[in-house]
C-alpha positions in Angstrom: 0.0 0.0 0.0 1.4 3.4 -1.0 1.1 6.8 0.7 -1.3 7.8 -2.0 -3.5 4.8 -1.2 -3.7 5.9 2.4 -5.0 9.3 1.4 -1.8 11.1 2.5 -0.2 13.9 0.6 2.6 12.9 -1.8 5.9 14.3 -0.5 9.2 14.7 -2.3 11.9 13.0 -0.3 15.6 12.9 -1.1 17.3 9.8 -2.5 18.5 7.4 0.1 21.6 8.7 1.8 20.8 12.4 1.1 19.6 14.8 3.8 16.3 16.7 3.7 16.7 20.4 3.2 14.5 21.2 6.2 13.3 19.4 9.3 10.2 19.9 11.3 10.9 19.7 15.0 8.0 18.2 17.0 8.6 19.6 20.5 7.3 17.2 23.1 8.8 18.7 26.3 5.6 20.4 27.6 3.7 17.1 27.5 6.1 14.1 27.3 8.7 15.9 29.4 6.6 17.3 32.2 4.4 14.3 32.6 7.3 12.4 34.1 8.1 15.0 36.8 7.6 13.7 40.4 5.9 17.0 41.4 3.3 18.9 39.5 4.6 21.9 37.6 2.4 25.0 38.1 0.2 26.1 35.2 1.9 29.5 35.1 5.3 27.9 34.6 3.9 25.6 31.9 2.4 28.5 30.1 5.6 30.5 30.2 7.5 27.4 29.0 5.2 27.1 26.0 5.5 30.8 25.2 9.3 30.8 25.4 9.5 27.7 23.1 7.3 29.4 20.5 9.3 32.6 20.8 12.4 30.5 20.1 11.0 29.5 16.7 9.4 26.1 17.4 6.2 25.7 15.5 4.8 22.4 16.8 4.4 22.3 20.6 2.7 19.3 22.1 1.0 21.1 24.9 -0.6 18.5 27.2 -2.6 15.3 27.4 -6.2 14.5 28.2 -5.3 11.2 29.9 -7.2 10.5 33.2 -5.6 12.5 36.1 -5.4 9.3 38.1 -2.8 8.0 35.7 -0.9 11.2 34.9 -1.6 13.7 37.7 1.1 16.0 36.3 -1.2 16.8 33.4 -4.5 17.0 35.3 -4.6 20.8 34.5 -5.0 20.3 30.8 -8.3 22.2 30.5 -6.9 25.1 32.6 -3.7 25.2 30.6 -5.5 25.4 27.2 -8.0 27.9 28.5 -5.2 30.3 29.5 -2.8 29.6 26.6 -2.1 32.5 24.3 -1.6 30.8 21.0 0.9 32.4 18.6 0.2 32.6 14.9 1.8 29.8 12.9 2.3 27.5 15.9 0.4 24.2 16.4 -0.5 23.0 19.9 -1.4 19.3 19.5 -2.6 17.3 22.5 -2.5 13.6 23.3 -5.8 11.8 23.7 -6.0 8.2 25.0 -9.6 7.3 24.2 -13.1 8.6 23.4 -13.4 10.5 26.7 -10.1 12.2 26.0 -11.3 13.3 22.6 -14.5 14.7 24.2 -12.3 16.8 26.5 -10.0 17.9 23.6 -13.0 19.0 21.4 -14.5 20.9 24.3 -11.2 22.7 24.7 -11.2 23.7 21.0 -8.0 21.9 20.0 -7.2 21.5 16.3 -4.7 18.6 16.4 -4.6 15.4 18.5 -2.4 12.4 18.8 -3.1 8.8 19.8 -0.7 6.5 21.5 -0.5 2.9 20.3 1.9 0.0 21.0 3.9 -2.2 18.6 4.0 -5.0 21.1 1.5 -7.2 22.9 2.9 -6.8 26.4 3.1 -3.0 26.3 -0.4 -2.8 24.8 -1.7 -4.8 27.8 0.3 -2.9 30.4 -0.3 0.6 29.0 -3.6 0.3 27.2 -5.2 -2.6 29.0 -5.8 -4.1 25.5 -4.3 -6.7 23.2 -2.2 -5.6 20.3 -5.1 -6.2 17.9 -7.8 -4.8 20.1 -6.1 -1.4 20.5 -7.0 -0.6 16.9 -10.7 -1.2 17.5 -10.4 1.3 20.4 -8.7 3.9 18.3 -10.8 3.6 15.2 -13.8 5.6 16.5 -11.6 8.2 18.1 -9.6 8.8 14.9 -12.7 8.7 12.7 -14.6 11.2 14.8 -11.6 13.5 15.2 -11.2 13.6 11.4 -14.9 14.2 10.9 -14.6 17.2 13.3 -11.8 18.6 11.2 -8.9 17.7 13.5 -5.5 16.5 12.3 -4.5 13.2 13.9 -1.0 11.9 14.6 -0.3 8.3 15.6 2.4 7.5 18.1 3.7 3.9 18.0 5.7 2.9 21.0 8.3 0.0 21.5 9.3 0.1 17.8 12.8 -1.2 18.5 12.8 -2.9 21.8 10.4 -3.9 24.6 11.6 -4.5 28.2 9.4 -7.6 28.4 9.7 -9.0 24.9 13.1 -7.9 23.8 13.9 -6.8 20.2 10.8 -6.1 18.1 10.7 -7.4 14.5 10.5 -4.7 11.9 7.7 -6.4 10.1 5.6 -6.4 13.2 6.2 -2.7 13.7 5.4 -1.9 10.1 2.1 -3.9 10.3 1.0 -2.0 13.4 2.1 1.4 12.0 0.3 0.8 8.7 -2.9 0.0 10.5 -2.8 3.4 12.3 -2.2 5.2 9.0 -5.1 3.2 7.4 -7.4 4.3 10.3 -6.8 8.0 9.3 -3.6 9.2 11.0 -1.8 11.7 8.8 1.6 11.0 10.4 3.1 8.2 12.3 5.8 8.7 14.9 8.1 5.7 15.5 9.1 5.6 19.2 12.2 4.1 20.6 10.5 4.1 24.0 13.3 2.6 26.1 16.2 4.0 24.0 17.7 0.8 22.8 17.7 1.4 19.0 20.8 1.4 16.8 21.3 3.1 13.5 21.2 -0.2 11.7 17.8 -1.0 13.3 16.5 2.5 12.3 17.5 2.0 8.7 16.0 -1.5 8.5 12.7 -0.4 10.0 12.3 2.6 7.7 13.2 0.4 4.7 10.6 -2.1 5.8 7.9 0.6 5.8 9.1 1.7 2.3 9.0 -1.9 1.1 5.4 -2.1 2.4 4.4 1.0 0.4 4.5 3.6 3.2 6.6 6.6 2.2 8.9 8.2 4.7 7.0 11.5 4.2 4.4 10.0 6.5 6.9 9.0 9.2 8.5 10.8 12.1 11.0 9.5 14.7 11.0 9.7 18.5 14.2 8.6 20.2 15.2 8.3 23.8 18.8 8.5 24.8 19.3 5.6 27.2 22.4 4.3 25.4 23.5 7.7 24.0 22.4 6.8 20.5 19.6 9.3 20.0 21.5 11.6 17.7 23.1 8.8 15.8 19.7 7.3 15.2 18.3 10.6 14.2 21.0 11.0 11.6 20.3 7.5 10.2 16.6 8.5 9.9 17.5 11.8 8.2 19.6 9.9 5.6 16.5 7.7 4.9 14.5 10.9 4.1 12.6 11.4 7.4 12.0 15.1 7.9 10.0 15.2 11.2 11.9 14.6 14.4 10.4 14.6 17.9 12.5 16.1 20.7 12.2 17.6 24.1 13.6 20.9 25.2 16.4 20.3 27.7 16.1 16.5 27.2 13.1 16.3 29.6 11.0 13.2 29.8 10.9 9.4 29.7 7.9 7.1 29.9 5.8 6.6 33.0 5.0 3.0 32.0 8.5 1.9 31.1 10.9 2.4 34.0 14.1 1.8 31.9 13.2 4.8 29.7 15.4 7.9 30.1 14.9 11.3 28.7 14.0 12.2 25.1 16.4 13.5 22.6 17.2 17.1 23.7 15.9 19.7 21.2 19.1 21.7 21.7 21.3 18.7 20.8 19.1 18.1 17.7 19.4 21.7 16.6 23.2 21.6 17.0 23.3 18.6 14.8 21.0 20.1 12.1 23.1 23.3 12.1 26.2 21.3 11.5 24.6 19.5 8.7 23.2 22.6 7.1 19.6 21.4 7.5 17.0 24.2 8.1 14.8 24.2 11.1 13.9 27.8 12.0 14.9 27.6 15.7 17.0 30.2 17.5 19.4 28.0 19.5 20.4 30.7 22.0 16.8 31.5 22.9 16.1 27.7 23.2 19.1 27.2 25.4 18.0 30.0 27.6 14.5 28.6 27.8 15.7 25.1 28.9 18.1 26.6 31.4 15.2 28.6 32.9 13.1 25.5 33.0 15.9 23.6 34.7 15.8 26.3 37.4 12.1 25.8 37.9 12.6 22.1 38.3 15.5 22.5 40.6 18.1 20.4 38.7 20.5 20.8 35.8 19.4 20.1 32.3 20.6 16.8 30.9 21.1 18.3 27.5 24.8 18.5 26.6 24.3 21.6 24.5 22.4 23.4 27.3 25.2 22.6 29.7 27.9 23.7 27.2 26.2 27.0 26.1 24.1 27.8 29.2 26.9 28.2 31.6 
């Protein structure tokens, strides 16, 4: 099945081995980063964080999640946050929704872009979604269908794409099948998550090639790396050389996964920007402003930023 068959826009991607001329940075710090904090960050701090990130030139800011407060109390203030958020022109503020109730809350808040969070493995689907690998798609289908009918853009996150702490290495063909099903349900973009940070560049290349062989173009794919083994930047470069042009990252390297204890922080946005600058790939972000933002947030959290670039440039 091709990208055209899935109803997705055709995108021109560079030949294998060449870099895209520009990369979209999907900033997940306000949601994926702050959801892992032991204490709840005040709404006022979250709002300033979002505004500073937008001022630094980031145009996609994943603002929050409508997951049940019992499971992620750090994001229990989603409605309040969005009600008080001053949205900048040209900036998207997607939110994560876990189910139909989450979509109800997102629609009531007037959001224009949502994301759903699926699993590539049986065990994580059971532990995170209380569902089997196959049953999760039946759960997501009405959410995606209704969201699209309401005019919302829908992104699909696919977790455990390279390794699972209970199942070990995950076959590329299994990931491609799960990811393709999300695209067929109506997701316009699929983010491939290295949830526990075990991927290698070779695995990244093989997985992206597997999607291509199954008719899904890289223009529909994004990557989401964690840095457990220090490979997030290497894996990002491998994805860029396969034509991927959307990369998830978190300002200051915040985040992990509340349902996978071995997961460390996300790829730091500053480290990604430093890499892209060195490659001559456009991104539109002011690195100095971004570093200052992450240094400020580190002060709010009371600990140093894990980003190497923030530590190097932020003093």
